[in-house]
C-alpha positions in Angstrom: 4.5 4.0 6.4 2.7 7.2 5.6 1.3 8.3 2.3 3.9 11.0 2.2 6.7 8.4 1.9 5.0 6.8 -1.1 4.6 10.3 -2.7 8.2 11.2 -2.1 9.4 7.9 -3.5 7.3 8.4 -6.6 8.6 12.0 -7.1 12.2 10.6 -7.1 11.4 9.5 -10.7 10.5 13.0 -12.0 8.7 16.2 -11.0 4.9 15.9 -11.6 1.7 17.8 -11.4 -0.9 16.4 -8.9 -2.7 14.7 -11.8 0.5 13.3 -13.4 1.7 12.1 -9.9 -1.6 10.2 -9.5 -1.0 8.5 -12.9 2.6 7.7 -12.1 1.6 6.5 -8.6 -0.9 4.1 -10.1 1.8 2.5 -12.3 4.5 2.1 -9.7 4.1 2.6 -5.9 0.3 2.3 -6.3 0.6 -1.5 -6.8 1.4 -1.8 -3.1 0.1 1.5 -1.6 -3.4 2.7 -2.5 -4.5 6.4 -2.3 -7.3 8.4 -3.7 -6.9 11.7 -5.6 -8.2 13.6 -2.6 -5.7 11.9 -0.3 -2.8 12.7 -2.6 -3.8 16.3 -3.1 -4.3 16.8 0.6 -0.9 15.2 1.4 0.8 17.3 -1.3 -0.4 20.5 0.5 0.9 19.3 3.8 4.2 18.2 2.4 4.7 21.5 0.6 4.0 23.4 3.9 6.7 21.2 5.6 9.2 22.1 3.0 9.5 18.6 1.6 8.4 19.6 -1.8 9.4 22.4 -4.2 6.7 23.7 -6.6 6.7 25.4 -9.9 3.5 27.1 -11.2 3.0 26.7 -15.0 0.7 29.3 -16.6 -1.9 27.7 -18.8 -4.1 29.5 -21.2 -7.8 28.8 -20.9 -7.3 26.5 -17.9 -6.2 26.8 -14.3 -2.5 27.1 -13.7 -0.7 23.8 -13.2 1.4 23.2 -10.1 4.4 20.9 -10.7 5.9 19.2 -7.6 9.4 18.0 -7.1 11.2 16.5 -4.1 13.1 19.2 -2.1 16.3 18.5 -0.3 14.4 18.4 3.0 12.0 15.8 1.5 14.9 13.7 0.3 16.5 13.9 3.7 13.2 13.0 5.4 12.9 10.0 3.1 16.4 8.9 3.8 15.9 9.1 7.5 12.6 7.1 7.2 14.3 4.4 5.1 17.0 4.0 7.8 14.5 3.5 10.6 13.5 -0.1 11.3 10.2 -0.9 9.7 7.3 -2.7 11.3 6.2 -6.0 9.9 2.7 -5.4 8.7 -0.1 -7.9 9.4 -2.3 -9.2 6.6 -5.6 -7.4 6.5 -7.4 -9.1 3.7 -11.1 -9.4 3.5 -11.1 -12.8 1.9 -9.3 -14.3 4.9 -12.0 -13.2 7.3 -14.7 -14.5 4.9 -12.9 -17.8 4.7 -12.5 -18.0 8.4 -16.3 -17.8 8.7 -17.0 -19.5 5.4 -18.7 -22.5 7.0 -21.8 -20.3 7.4 -22.5 -20.2 3.7 -22.8 -22.9 1.0 -19.4 -24.0 -0.3 -20.3 -22.6 -3.8 -20.4 -19.1 -2.2 -16.9 -19.4 -0.9 -15.7 -21.0 -4.2 -17.1 -18.0 -6.1 -15.3 -15.6 -3.8 -12.0 -17.5 -4.2 -12.4 -17.8 -7.9 -12.9 -14.1 -8.1 -9.6 -13.6 -6.2 -7.8 -16.1 -8.4 -8.8 -14.2 -11.5 -7.7 -10.9 -10.0 -4.3 -12.2 -8.8 -3.7 -13.9 -12.2 -4.4 -10.5 -13.9 -2.0 -8.7 -11.6 0.7 -11.3 -12.2 0.2 -10.9 -15.9 0.7 -7.1 -15.5 3.8 -7.6 -13.4 5.3 -10.0 -15.9 4.6 -7.5 -18.7 6.4 -4.8 -16.8 9.3 -7.1 -16.2 9.5 -7.9 -20.0 9.2 -4.2 -20.9 11.7 -2.8 -18.4 13.9 -5.5 -16.9 14.9 -7.9 -19.6 18.6 -7.7 -18.7 18.8 -7.5 -14.8 22.6 -7.6 -14.8 22.7 -4.3 -16.8 20.4 -2.3 -14.5 21.5 0.8 -12.8 21.4 0.8 -9.0 18.1 2.8 -9.1 16.5 0.4 -11.6 17.8 -2.6 -9.6 16.0 -1.5 -6.5 12.8 -1.0 -8.4 13.2 -4.4 -10.0 13.5 -6.0 -6.6 10.2 -4.5 -5.7 8.6 -5.9 -8.8 10.1 -9.3 -8.1 8.4 -9.2 -4.7 5.1 -8.4 -6.5 5.6 -11.4 -8.8 6.3 -13.7 -5.9 3.4 -12.3 -3.9 0.9 -12.9 -6.8 2.3 -16.3 -7.5 1.8 -17.4 -3.9 -1.7 -16.0 -3.8 -2.5 -17.9 -6.9 -1.1 -21.1 -5.4 -3.0 -20.5 -2.2 -6.3 -19.9 -3.9 -5.9 -23.0 -6.0 -5.1 -25.0 -2.9 -8.1 -23.7 -0.9 -10.4 -24.2 -3.9 -9.3 -27.8 -4.1 -9.6 -28.3 -0.3 -13.1 -26.9 0.0 -14.4 -29.8 -2.1 -12.7 -32.2 0.4 -14.1 -30.7 3.6 -16.9 -32.7 5.2 -20.1 -31.1 6.4 -20.6 -31.1 10.2 
């Protein structure tokens, strides 16, 4: 998946300036696809040149003009074609797994601190996802098709964080039971 696909998916919600897109991105697609401001602005320029985005320039007094991006028909078609292509199963590239793999090199307390840090972070994300679920998806049977697809994405995030929490707790428990060589 390319950043352009994440941007196009985000712009399906509503037209945005680059700044507004970044904010919207952080609250939706950004939970599972990270990008910096620079990456997003650079990609917006490329996508506009490819005809995937339409732009409207809004005159602003005392500030630079604001450019508002929306998904063009060519961008929507590109996104549809990409969705229809078989996707690759991505491998897990998580730093904590490499640290744990070589964790025998450090005192157990060092790995426990790392794992506890991850446990706190994953619990915080799960709390955020549960809050989103409570705010926007209280009655799943009444969701529109668009909302239903977004809810399925959120449900994955909830399961993902739940599994990470269970895994961290299991490893933390297991580290105390491992015998020194």
